[in-house]
C-alpha positions as CSV (number, residue, x, y, z in Angstrom):
1,X,9.7,-21.0,-25.0
2,X,11.5,-17.7,-23.8
3,X,8.1,-16.7,-22.2
4,X,7.5,-20.2,-20.9
5,X,10.9,-20.3,-19.5
6,X,10.4,-16.9,-17.8
7,X,7.0,-18.0,-16.4
8,X,8.8,-21.1,-14.7
9,X,11.7,-18.8,-13.6
10,X,9.2,-16.6,-11.7
11,X,7.2,-19.6,-10.4
12,X,10.3,-21.0,-9.0
13,X,11.5,-17.8,-7.6
14,X,7.9,-17.7,-6.0
15,X,8.3,-20.8,-4.0
16,X,9.4,-19.3,-0.1
17,X,9.0,-16.0,1.4
18,X,12.6,-14.2,1.1
19,X,13.0,-12.3,4.5
20,X,13.2,-9.3,2.4
21,X,10.6,-9.3,-0.5
22,X,7.9,-6.6,0.0
23,X,4.8,-9.0,-0.2
24,X,1.9,-6.6,1.0
25,X,1.5,-2.8,1.4
26,X,3.7,-2.2,4.8
27,X,6.3,-4.4,3.7
28,X,7.8,-8.1,5.6
29,X,7.1,-6.5,8.7
30,X,3.7,-5.2,8.2
31,X,5.1,-2.0,9.7
32,X,6.8,-0.2,6.6
33,X,10.5,-1.4,7.4
34,X,12.7,-4.2,5.7
35,X,15.8,-6.0,6.7
36,X,17.5,-4.9,3.4
37,X,21.0,-3.7,3.2
38,X,23.0,-2.0,0.6
39,X,20.4,0.1,-0.6
40,X,20.8,3.7,-2.7
41,X,20.6,7.1,-1.3
42,X,21.8,8.9,-4.0
43,X,19.7,8.4,-7.0
44,X,17.6,10.2,-9.7
45,X,15.7,9.9,-12.9
46,X,18.8,8.9,-14.7
47,X,21.3,8.0,-12.0
48,X,21.4,4.5,-10.7
49,X,18.2,3.5,-12.5
50,X,18.3,-0.5,-13.4
51,X,15.2,0.1,-15.3
52,X,12.0,2.2,-15.9
53,X,8.5,1.0,-17.5
54,X,5.7,3.3,-18.1
55,X,2.3,2.6,-16.0
56,X,-1.2,2.7,-17.6
57,X,-2.4,5.4,-15.0
58,X,-1.3,6.4,-11.6
59,X,-2.2,4.7,-8.4
60,X,-1.7,4.8,-4.8
61,X,-0.9,1.1,-4.1
62,X,2.4,-0.3,-3.5
63,X,4.5,-2.0,-5.8
64,X,4.8,-5.6,-4.4
65,X,7.8,-8.0,-5.0
66,X,8.5,-11.3,-4.2
67,X,11.3,-12.9,-5.8
68,X,11.6,-12.0,-9.8
69,X,8.1,-11.1,-9.4
70,X,6.7,-7.5,-9.4
71,X,2.8,-7.1,-9.0
72,X,1.3,-4.0,-10.2
73,X,-2.0,-3.0,-9.5
74,X,-3.3,0.1,-12.0
75,X,-6.3,1.6,-13.6
76,X,-5.5,2.1,-17.5
77,X,-6.6,5.7,-17.8
78,X,-6.8,5.6,-21.5
79,X,-9.4,2.6,-21.8
80,X,-11.0,3.5,-18.5
81,X,-10.3,0.1,-17.0
82,X,-8.7,-1.8,-14.1
83,X,-5.5,-4.2,-14.9
84,X,-3.4,-6.5,-12.8
85,X,0.1,-7.0,-14.1
86,X,3.2,-8.9,-13.4
87,X,6.7,-7.5,-14.4
88,X,10.2,-9.3,-14.2
89,X,12.2,-7.7,-11.5
90,X,15.3,-8.2,-13.4
91,X,14.1,-6.5,-16.8
92,X,10.9,-4.6,-15.9
93,X,9.3,-6.4,-18.9
94,X,5.6,-7.2,-18.8
95,X,5.1,-11.0,-17.8
96,X,1.5,-11.1,-18.3
97,X,-1.5,-8.2,-17.7
98,X,-4.9,-8.9,-17.1
99,X,-8.1,-6.8,-17.5
100,X,-9.9,-6.8,-14.4
101,X,-13.3,-5.0,-15.0
102,X,-14.2,-1.8,-16.8
103,X,-14.8,1.7,-14.8
104,X,-11.6,3.7,-13.5
105,X,-12.7,5.8,-10.9
106,X,-15.8,7.7,-9.1
107,X,-14.2,10.9,-7.7
108,X,-11.1,13.2,-8.8
109,X,-8.8,12.5,-5.8
110,X,-8.3,9.1,-6.7
111,X,-9.1,6.1,-8.9
112,X,-9.9,2.1,-8.1
113,X,-6.1,0.8,-7.6
114,X,-5.6,2.3,-4.9
115,X,-5.6,-1.2,-2.6
116,X,-2.3,-2.8,-2.8
117,X,-1.7,-6.3,-3.9
118,X,-0.7,-9.0,-1.6
119,X,1.1,-12.5,-2.3
120,X,2.3,-15.3,-0.8
121,X,4.3,-16.2,-3.6
122,X,2.0,-18.7,-4.8
123,X,-1.1,-16.7,-5.1
124,X,-1.3,-12.8,-5.9
125,X,-4.6,-11.3,-4.9
126,X,-5.7,-7.7,-6.6
127,X,-8.6,-6.0,-4.7
128,X,-10.1,-2.7,-6.3
129,X,-12.1,0.4,-5.1
130,X,-15.1,-1.1,-7.1
131,X,-15.1,-4.1,-4.8
132,X,-13.3,-6.6,-7.3
133,X,-11.0,-8.9,-5.5
134,X,-9.1,-11.7,-8.1
135,X,-6.6,-14.3,-7.3
136,X,-3.8,-15.4,-9.8
137,X,-1.3,-17.6,-9.5
138,X,2.0,-16.3,-10.6
139,X,2.1,-17.1,-14.2
140,X,-1.3,-15.4,-14.4
141,X,-3.8,-17.7,-14.5
142,X,-6.9,-16.5,-12.6
143,X,-8.0,-18.8,-9.8
144,X,-11.4,-17.2,-8.5
145,X,-12.6,-13.8,-8.8
146,X,-15.8,-12.4,-6.4
147,X,-17.1,-8.6,-5.9
148,X,-17.3,-7.8,-2.1
149,X,-20.1,-5.1,-2.9
150,X,-22.4,-7.4,-4.6
151,X,-21.7,-10.0,-2.0
152,X,-22.3,-7.9,0.9
153,X,-23.7,-4.3,-0.2
154,X,-22.8,-1.4,-2.0
155,X,-19.9,0.6,0.2
156,X,-20.9,3.6,1.8
157,X,-18.1,6.3,1.6
158,X,-17.8,10.2,0.9
159,X,-14.5,8.9,-1.4
160,X,-13.4,5.9,-3.0
161,X,-12.8,3.1,-0.8
162,X,-9.3,1.9,-0.5
163,X,-8.4,-0.4,2.0
164,X,-5.7,-3.1,1.3
165,X,-6.2,-7.0,1.8
166,X,-4.1,-8.8,4.4
167,X,-2.9,-12.1,3.8
168,X,-1.9,-13.5,7.0
169,X,-1.7,-16.9,8.8
170,X,-3.4,-19.1,5.8
171,X,-6.4,-16.1,5.6
172,X,-7.2,-13.4,3.4
173,X,-8.5,-10.4,5.0
174,X,-10.7,-7.5,3.9
175,X,-11.6,-4.5,6.0
176,X,-14.7,-2.3,5.5
177,X,-15.5,0.5,8.0
178,X,-18.2,2.6,6.5
179,X,-21.5,4.6,7.0
180,X,-24.7,3.2,7.8
181,X,-26.7,5.8,5.8
182,X,-26.2,6.0,2.0
183,X,-23.6,8.7,1.0
184,X,-24.0,10.3,-2.7
185,X,-26.6,7.5,-3.7
186,X,-24.0,4.9,-2.6
187,X,-24.7,2.4,0.5
188,X,-27.8,1.3,2.1
189,X,-29.5,2.4,5.6
190,X,-28.3,0.2,8.1
191,X,-25.1,-0.5,6.3
192,X,-22.7,-2.4,8.8
193,X,-19.1,-2.1,9.3
194,X,-17.0,-5.4,9.2
195,X,-13.9,-7.7,9.0
196,X,-14.2,-10.3,6.4
197,X,-11.6,-13.5,6.5
198,X,-11.5,-15.6,3.2
199,X,-10.0,-18.8,2.4
200,X,-7.2,-17.7,-0.1
201,X,-7.5,-20.9,-2.2
202,X,-11.1,-20.5,-3.2
203,X,-12.0,-17.1,-2.2
204,X,-15.1,-18.6,0.0
205,X,-16.0,-16.5,3.1
206,X,-14.6,-18.0,6.4
207,X,-16.2,-15.9,8.7
208,X,-17.6,-12.0,8.5
209,X,-17.2,-10.1,12.2
210,X,-19.7,-6.8,12.3
211,X,-17.9,-3.7,13.9
212,X,-20.2,-1.7,15.8
213,X,-19.0,1.8,16.5
214,X,-20.8,5.1,17.9
215,X,-19.0,7.1,15.4
216,X,-21.2,9.3,13.3
217,X,-21.8,10.1,9.5
218,X,-18.1,10.4,8.0
219,X,-16.3,9.4,10.9
220,X,-17.5,5.9,10.3
221,X,-15.5,6.0,7.4
222,X,-11.6,4.5,7.2
223,X,-9.6,4.1,4.5
224,X,-7.0,1.9,7.0
225,X,-6.2,-1.5,6.7
226,X,-6.3,-4.4,9.5
227,X,-2.3,-5.2,10.5
228,X,-1.4,-8.5,12.6
229,X,0.9,-7.9,15.5
230,X,2.3,-10.5,18.4
231,X,2.5,-9.1,21.8
232,X,3.1,-11.7,24.8
233,X,2.2,-14.5,22.5
234,X,-1.0,-13.2,21.4
235,X,-1.4,-12.4,17.8
236,X,-4.3,-9.9,17.0
237,X,-5.5,-8.1,13.8
238,X,-5.4,-4.3,14.8
239,X,-8.3,-2.5,13.3
240,X,-8.0,1.4,13.5
241,X,-11.1,3.5,12.3
242,X,-14.9,4.5,13.8
243,X,-13.4,7.0,16.3
244,X,-11.5,3.9,18.0
245,X,-8.8,1.2,17.6
246,X,-9.5,-2.4,18.4
247,X,-7.5,-6.0,18.5
248,X,-9.2,-8.9,17.0
249,X,-8.6,-12.6,17.5
250,X,-7.3,-13.7,13.7
251,X,-9.0,-17.2,13.9
252,X,-12.6,-16.0,14.4
253,X,-12.5,-12.0,14.2
254,X,-13.7,-11.8,17.6
255,X,-12.5,-8.5,19.3
256,X,-10.5,-9.0,22.3
257,X,-10.3,-5.4,23.5
258,X,-11.3,-1.5,21.9
259,X,-10.4,1.9,23.0
260,X,-11.8,5.1,21.8
261,X,-12.5,7.9,21.8
262,X,-10.8,10.8,20.7
263,X,-13.9,12.1,19.0
264,X,-15.9,12.1,22.0
265,X,-18.4,15.0,20.8
266,X,-18.9,12.6,18.0
267,X,-18.1,15.1,15.4
268,X,-19.7,13.7,12.1
269,X,-16.5,14.3,9.5
270,X,-13.6,12.8,11.2
271,X,-12.9,9.9,8.5
272,X,-9.8,8.1,9.4
273,X,-6.9,7.1,6.7
274,X,-3.7,5.6,8.3
275,X,-3.3,2.2,9.4
276,X,-2.7,1.1,13.0
277,X,1.1,0.5,13.6
278,X,2.6,-1.2,16.6
279,X,6.4,-1.8,18.4
280,X,7.5,-1.3,21.8
281,X,4.6,-2.6,23.7
282,X,2.6,-0.1,22.5
283,X,0.1,0.8,19.1
284,X,-0.1,4.0,17.7
285,X,-3.5,5.4,16.7
286,X,-3.4,8.6,14.8
287,X,-6.8,10.7,15.1
288,X,-7.7,12.8,11.9
289,X,-7.5,16.4,10.8
290,X,-4.6,17.8,13.3
291,X,-5.9,15.9,16.1
292,X,-3.0,13.9,18.5
293,X,-1.2,10.4,18.4
294,X,-2.3,8.2,21.1
295,X,-0.1,5.2,22.0
296,X,-2.2,2.3,23.4
297,X,-0.8,-0.1,25.7
298,X,-1.2,-3.8,24.1
299,X,-2.2,-6.8,25.9
300,X,-5.6,-5.5,27.1
301,X,-9.0,-7.1,27.2
302,X,-12.6,-5.7,26.9
303,X,-13.2,-1.8,26.6
304,X,-10.4,-0.1,27.9
305,X,-10.3,2.8,30.0
306,X,-8.2,5.7,29.1
307,X,-5.3,4.7,31.5
308,X,-4.6,2.1,28.9
309,X,-3.1,5.1,26.8
310,X,0.8,5.0,27.5
311,X,1.2,8.6,26.1
312,X,-0.5,10.9,23.5
313,X,0.9,14.1,21.4
314,X,0.1,17.7,22.5
315,X,-1.8,20.3,20.5
316,X,-0.6,21.7,18.6
317,X,2.3,19.4,17.8
318,X,4.2,18.3,14.7
319,X,3.3,14.7,16.3
320,X,0.2,14.3,14.3
321,X,-0.7,12.4,10.7
322,X,-4.0,12.5,8.9
323,X,-3.2,10.5,6.1
324,X,0.4,8.8,6.4
325,X,0.6,5.6,8.3
326,X,3.6,6.0,10.6
327,X,6.9,3.4,10.5
328,X,8.1,1.5,13.1
329,X,12.0,1.1,12.6
330,X,15.1,0.6,14.4
331,X,12.9,0.3,17.9
332,X,11.3,3.8,17.4
333,X,8.5,5.2,15.1
334,X,8.8,7.6,12.7
335,X,5.8,9.8,12.1
336,X,5.5,11.5,8.9
337,X,2.8,14.7,9.5
338,X,1.2,15.8,6.2
339,X,-0.5,18.6,8.6
340,X,2.6,20.2,9.9
341,X,5.4,19.1,6.7
342,X,7.8,17.3,9.4
343,X,8.9,13.9,9.7
344,X,9.6,12.6,13.5
345,X,11.5,10.0,15.4
346,X,9.6,8.9,18.5
347,X,10.4,7.0,21.6
348,X,7.3,4.1,21.9
349,X,7.4,4.1,25.6
350,X,7.1,7.8,26.6
351,X,6.6,9.7,23.3
352,X,9.8,11.4,23.5
353,X,11.0,13.0,20.2
354,X,14.1,12.3,19.4
355,X,14.5,14.5,16.3
356,X,12.1,16.4,13.8
357,X,12.8,17.4,10.3
358,X,10.9,19.4,7.7
359,X,9.9,17.6,4.9
360,X,11.5,19.3,1.9
361,X,9.4,21.7,-0.6
362,X,6.0,22.7,-0.6
363,X,4.1,19.8,-1.9
364,X,2.2,17.3,0.3
365,X,3.4,14.1,1.6
366,X,0.7,11.2,2.0
367,X,2.4,8.3,1.1
368,X,3.5,6.6,4.1
369,X,7.3,6.3,4.9
370,X,9.7,3.5,4.3
371,X,12.5,2.4,6.6
372,X,15.6,0.3,5.4
373,X,19.4,0.4,5.7
374,X,19.3,3.0,8.1
375,X,17.5,5.2,5.9
376,X,13.9,6.6,5.6
377,X,12.0,6.9,2.2
378,X,9.8,9.5,1.4
379,X,7.7,10.6,-1.5
380,X,5.5,13.8,-1.9
381,X,2.5,14.7,-4.2
382,X,5.1,15.7,-7.1
383,X,6.8,12.3,-7.1
384,X,10.0,13.7,-5.1
385,X,11.6,11.0,-3.2
386,X,13.3,12.2,0.0
387,X,16.0,10.2,1.5
388,X,16.6,10.7,5.6
389,X,19.5,9.1,7.7
390,X,17.1,7.7,10.3
391,X,19.9,8.3,13.0
392,X,19.7,11.9,13.1
393,X,17.3,13.0,10.6
394,X,19.7,14.6,7.7
395,X,18.1,14.7,4.4
396,X,20.7,13.0,2.2
397,X,18.9,12.8,-1.3
398,X,16.2,14.5,-2.8
399,X,15.5,13.2,-6.0
400,X,12.7,14.7,-8.4
401,X,11.2,11.3,-10.1
402,X,8.2,12.8,-11.3
403,X,6.8,14.8,-14.3
404,X,6.3,18.5,-14.7
405,X,2.9,19.1,-13.4
406,X,2.6,15.6,-11.6
407,X,0.2,15.8,-8.3
408,X,-1.3,13.7,-5.9
409,X,1.6,10.9,-6.0
410,X,0.7,8.7,-3.2
411,X,2.7,5.3,-3.5
412,X,4.9,4.1,-1.1
413,X,8.8,3.3,-2.0
414,X,8.6,-0.6,-1.7
415,X,12.0,-2.5,-1.2
416,X,13.3,-5.6,-2.3
417,X,16.5,-7.5,-3.5
418,X,19.2,-4.4,-2.5
419,X,16.5,-2.2,-4.9
420,X,14.1,0.2,-4.6
421,X,10.6,0.5,-6.4
422,X,9.5,4.0,-6.8
423,X,6.2,4.2,-8.7
424,X,5.0,7.8,-9.8
425,X,1.9,9.0,-11.7
426,X,3.5,7.8,-15.0
427,X,6.4,5.3,-14.2
428,X,7.8,2.7,-12.4
429,X,11.4,3.0,-11.6
430,X,13.5,0.1,-10.2
431,X,16.7,2.0,-8.6
432,X,20.1,-0.1,-7.7
433,X,22.0,-2.7,-8.9
434,X,20.3,-6.1,-10.1
435,X,20.4,-8.5,-7.3
436,X,20.3,-12.6,-7.9
437,X,17.3,-14.2,-6.4
438,X,18.6,-16.8,-3.7
439,X,18.8,-20.3,-5.2
440,X,16.4,-23.0,-3.8
């Protein structure tokens, strides 16, 4: 009876979207920010911890929170399998855990659980780098399952596919930007990059839009996720990868516009990791490696000329990001550079740098930054969580949340219900005082 009451409580809590839930990878605003306030700045492994629970294995996926439900995508390192989990936000207890498939990884840098779940509070969708896509209701009942590789061909990536699904305006979107040739015996000759829209209720394909590109070899590959944004009354899906950025109609996938390239020499090893982020009338495209960040003016149509570029960062510059997706918060961009080990606050209209601060320590920061309550939350490979004052860049806290020997920790810090959710390689920490779920 206790289990039944708990499941009913979770289902009830998930009947409407709270403004401060964290329902998908980049949060409620699709840009890494949250309206939450009263969040802790000072905390540690034994300070300010509401609960901490062990994880089955490391994962780069975000912790997804909706009401009392905490959704976790993970690989199980011991059993070499993939699992979908739901925890109780108030206690951290496992409400349900479902095995998805056997198989754990295909390279030594990541595993198949890098894509983040996404939810509308009624259904929750788990997607994995092996192509498995599964929908559950909030009680853990499987609604449907399909495999994108089996349906549309094996993924052609140098590393492990890791784009997250997007749930927006009644459609579930999947992005596959890949090579047109096999790599390491994966993929096929003539393979296409595409944007896929599914019916969330059934999993059936609504449309599949092919994304043509002139990029070559690995430069066709992108690990980014499509991002919705509204500008002057027009909603667009912003797609970044294949040496370009483009805006698409969410209803049909039709391309409104495209701009590129930062790679006019068609260098073949410029895979792209960051997703697009928009605000202040522009969308940022972070070119790979140590190349510039480009701010493209929104509202265009067709193939855009270089005059559509509002500004770009200079070389060399701290304004560059090879892996982290920038944050848009308090009217500015916060660009975390894993190359120059710095965080910068940048004005959208001009690219003016308001401040730059060095990221503490020697480990890389590849997890994308989170902004809330006037603070920026960062996490490095070792699981050190750094809290920065958004106003002036002052470091407010540096908490070692990982274990000795931890490396390549990449999950973003999620925010909901007055709490921080910090996933290291071995544990999920809930930081802050429990907050009640709003009554219905």
